[in-house]
C-alpha positions in Angstrom: 70.7 32.1 -3.1 70.6 35.8 -2.3 67.5 36.5 -0.1 67.9 40.2 -0.7 66.8 39.6 -4.3 63.0 39.8 -4.5 61.1 37.9 -7.1 57.9 39.9 -7.9 55.3 40.0 -10.7 56.5 42.1 -13.6 54.7 45.4 -13.9 54.6 48.2 -16.4 57.3 50.1 -14.4 59.7 47.3 -15.1 59.3 47.3 -18.9 62.2 49.6 -19.8 64.7 47.7 -17.5 63.5 44.3 -18.8 63.9 45.4 -22.4 67.3 46.8 -21.7 68.5 43.7 -19.8 67.3 41.6 -22.8 69.3 43.7 -25.2 72.3 43.3 -22.8 72.0 39.5 -22.5 70.7 38.5 -25.9 72.9 39.1 -29.0 70.1 40.5 -31.2 72.3 40.6 -34.2 72.4 36.8 -34.5 69.6 34.2 -34.5 67.7 33.0 -32.5 67.3 36.2 -30.5 66.4 38.5 -33.4 62.8 38.6 -32.2 63.7 40.3 -28.9 61.8 43.6 -29.0 59.5 45.9 -27.1 56.6 44.1 -28.8 57.8 40.7 -27.4 57.9 42.1 -23.9 54.7 44.1 -24.1 52.7 41.1 -25.5 53.7 39.1 -22.5 53.0 41.9 -20.0 49.6 42.3 -21.6 48.7 38.7 -21.1 46.3 37.7 -18.3 48.5 34.7 -17.3 50.6 36.4 -14.6 53.6 34.4 -15.7 56.0 37.3 -16.1 58.3 37.9 -13.1 61.3 40.1 -12.4 64.2 39.7 -9.9 64.8 43.0 -8.1 67.9 44.1 -6.2 66.4 47.2 -4.6 64.8 48.9 -7.6 67.2 47.4 -10.2 65.8 44.6 -12.4 68.6 41.9 -12.3 66.6 39.2 -14.0 63.3 38.3 -15.6 61.2 35.5 -17.0 58.4 35.8 -19.6 55.9 33.0 -19.9 52.3 32.5 -21.2 49.6 30.0 -21.7 50.1 30.2 -25.4 51.9 27.2 -26.8 51.0 25.9 -30.3 47.3 25.2 -30.3 47.2 23.7 -26.9 45.3 25.6 -24.3 46.5 23.4 -21.5 50.3 23.9 -22.1 52.2 26.9 -20.9 55.3 28.3 -22.5 58.4 29.7 -20.7 59.7 31.8 -23.6 62.3 34.3 -22.3 64.6 34.3 -19.3 67.6 36.4 -18.4 69.8 37.3 -15.5 72.2 40.2 -15.5 75.8 39.0 -16.0 77.0 40.4 -12.7 74.2 38.5 -10.8 74.5 35.1 -12.5 75.4 32.1 -10.2 73.2 33.2 -7.3 70.2 31.0 -8.0 68.1 33.9 -9.4 67.3 32.1 -12.7 66.0 29.0 -10.8 63.8 31.2 -8.6 62.4 32.9 -11.7 61.7 29.6 -13.5 59.9 28.3 -10.3 57.7 31.5 -10.1 56.8 31.3 -13.8 56.0 27.6 -13.7 53.9 27.9 -10.5 51.9 30.7 -12.2 51.3 28.7 -15.3 50.3 25.6 -13.4 47.8 27.7 -11.4 46.4 29.0 -14.7 45.7 25.4 -15.7 48.9 24.3 -17.6 49.3 20.5 -17.6 52.7 20.8 -19.2 55.2 23.7 -19.6 57.4 23.9 -22.6 60.6 25.9 -23.2 63.1 25.8 -25.9 66.9 26.1 -25.6 69.2 26.6 -28.5 71.5 23.5 -28.8 74.7 25.4 -28.0 73.3 27.0 -24.9 74.6 24.6 -22.3 74.0 26.8 -19.3 70.3 27.2 -20.1 69.9 23.5 -20.8 71.4 22.7 -17.3 69.1 25.3 -15.7 66.1 23.7 -17.3 67.2 20.2 -16.3 67.8 21.3 -12.7 64.3 22.7 -12.7 62.4 19.6 -13.8 62.4 20.0 -17.6 63.4 17.1 -19.8 64.4 17.1 -23.5 61.5 16.1 -25.6 61.0 17.1 -29.2 63.7 18.2 -31.7 62.7 20.4 -34.7 65.0 20.3 -37.7 64.5 23.2 -40.0 65.2 22.4 -43.6 66.2 25.4 -45.8 66.5 25.6 -49.6 68.3 28.6 -51.0 67.2 30.3 -54.2 69.6 29.0 -56.8 69.7 32.5 -58.3 71.0 33.9 -55.0 73.2 31.1 -53.6 75.5 33.3 -51.5 72.7 35.0 -49.5 72.4 33.5 -46.1 74.4 30.5 -47.2 74.2 28.8 -43.8 70.9 27.3 -42.6 69.3 30.0 -40.4 68.3 29.2 -36.8 64.9 30.8 -36.4 63.8 32.3 -33.1 61.5 30.3 -30.9 58.6 32.6 -31.6 59.0 32.2 -35.4 59.2 28.4 -35.1 56.1 28.5 -32.9 54.2 30.7 -35.5 55.3 28.3 -38.3 54.1 25.3 -36.3 50.8 27.0 -35.6 50.2 27.6 -39.3 51.3 24.1 -40.3 54.3 25.3 -42.2 56.7 23.7 -39.8 56.3 20.0 -39.1 57.8 17.8 -36.4 
């Protein structure tokens, strides 16, 4: 753990660096990260939950976490939606400190549980969440049917972003 890295609440002045770091870390050309955008970040920043934090090395944002008290239709469950650490700063305990800051803020806001989702092939994130007290719980399987008139379009079953899955679940179009 590097004590020189400060974990502070995310502010408007961090917005550009958070967005840029997300574009550096998430491959936005493939799913499930296609929903990473200025809107994604700004909606979290505009939330009253105080669950968005950045890791600062001097004035450089080297990591962030975006959380909220909006998960499904539960007003007592928090959601840790986005987390990233700059590649050159990984392995220094920054992600764990960000998870802890976000979770503490959500528990203070009344969360009884905090949910996060990790893509099945992302072993590093799964280990991070396990080390920080999260346990695997619910698996959602997305069934997709292609239009027979267009069988070659998106032939593989798409992995939807966590926010799209959440929106489908909220509207009842995705069942567990």
